[in-house]
C-alpha positions, -999 to +999 in steps of 0.1 A: -348+596-472-372+613-496-406+597-503-395+596-539-367+572-530-393+546-520-409+544-555-411+508-567-401+505-603-399+467-608-423+438-604-423+425-568-445+393-568-455+383-533-467+350-518-500+340-534-532+350-518-567+341-529-599+321-528-607+286-539-644+279-538-667+251-549-695+226-540-693+203-510-671+172-516-651+186-545-618+184-526-612+219-514-598+209-480-577+182-496-563+208-520-553+229-490-539+200-472-516+191-501-502+227-504-466+233-496-460+230-458-496+239-451-515+246-419-553+244-420-572+269-397-602+247-390-632+269-387-659+244-397-648+211-382-647+193-416-610+182-419-610+153-395-608+126-421-579+142-440-542+138-434-531+173-427-515+197-403-545+215-388-556+234-357-582+221-333-617+231-343-620+268-337-656+278-329-652+314-317-634+344-333-609+350-304-595+315-309-592+320-346-575+354-340-550+339-316-539+313-343-536+340-370-514+360-346-492+330-339-487+323-376-479+360-381-454+364-353-439+331-342-413+309-358-427+279-375-422+257-406-455+266-424-454+282-459-491+280-467-520+291-445-553+276-454-585+290-439-612+264-440-635+282-446-636+320-449-674+320-449-674+302-415-646+325-402-667+356-411-697+340-393-676+336-361-664+372-364-701+383-368-711+364-337-682+380-318-691+415-329-728+411-322-723+394-289-745+365-300-721+337-291-743+314-270-772+338-273-801+330-297-819+363-294-789+386-302-784+399-338-759+420-356-785+447-363-794+450-326-758+452-313-738+483-306-768+505-300-789+490-328-798+508-360-775+485-379-744+498-361-731+463-357-727+459-395-703+488-395-684+474-366-681+441-384-669+459-415-643+476-393-631+442-380-627+429-416-609+460-430-588+470-399-580+436-383-585+406-406-572+418-440-542+437-426-533+406-405-535+384-436-513+409-455-487+408-427-487+370-429-482+372-467-454+397-462-436+369-443-436+349-475-465+327-464-492+320-490-528+324-479-556+303-493-592+311-484-615+281-490-652+289-495-684+272-504-702+281-537-735+297-543-754+314-572-753+352-571-767+380-592-739+402-604-742+435-622-713+444-644-699+479-652-723+481-682-753+475-659-760+440-672-771+416-644-763+379-647-764+350-623-730+333-617-714+309-593-694+328-566-679+322-533-706+321-506-696+352-485-719+374-465-737+402-483-713+431-489-681+412-486-677+393-519-662+422-538-639+430-509-623+396-509-623+393-547-604+426-550-580+416-522-572+382-539-545+375-565-567+346-576-603+335-573-608+300-586-638+277-589-633+240-583-657+218-602-661+187-623-657+190-660-677+171-687-653+141-685-656+139-647-622+154-639-618+178-611-606+212-625-600+248-614-616+276-634-592+305-631-607+331-655-641+347-656-668+329-676-704+337-683-714+312-655-686+316-629-668+344-611-630+339-613-598+358-619-561+354-616-532+379-618-507+352-630-519+347-666-529+311-658-549+291-684-587+293-681-588+257-668-562+236-650-562+203-631-574+207-595-543+198-576-515+217-559-487+208-583-507+219-613-517+251-596-482+261-585-468+252-619-494+274-636-486+303-613-448+300-619-452+297-657-476+326-658-452+348-638-423+338-660-442+349-691-454+382-675-421+392-659-393+377-679-368+404-669-376+397-632-368+360-638-335+369-655-325+392-627-334+367-600 
């Protein structure tokens, strides 16, 4: 077979992958728990009061990695993988890379010979282990939702204009990586009427995006989210819907 025979000439939407971030108590974990046949990877020990299928509290990276491998390779009924939360997962990965688990005097900068080498090793873990594994899970038809806390971040756009926006609270140097990887980045918040909503498109005050053509604001619940995704895909790829 020639390489030219592998060219893809039609839309091939995959299982959704992306970030839902917001302030504490807004309902991020509940959102993940109500996703279709979901399993929560519990990295921060905050899901105990919610009715959900979840792992035990995973406090070290090897435990988290074993669960991701099980979801990737084993037979199971789960259709949505929810990581609660991605910022805590990355912290556990940093502790593993730096060798600081259980050690208060070990840092990422001092690990792997010092001179900041640990930062590059951590980056290797994210690019060569974590993201490829999440992609393999998605290729099985399993949606991946990364829950994250929110923070204010200075962002410089392509025109060189710097503004402060709400973003997912990820370690320095990793926000853009996960935003680029994601099909959607949504901010969960309360609107002026006190309703919980998802912001799905970029605003002057919040970092957000979606590849589905969803409305700028939708109700913050799983049914509304999946309905908006399906409707957006139907409008973007009507021929694919007819062929299906």
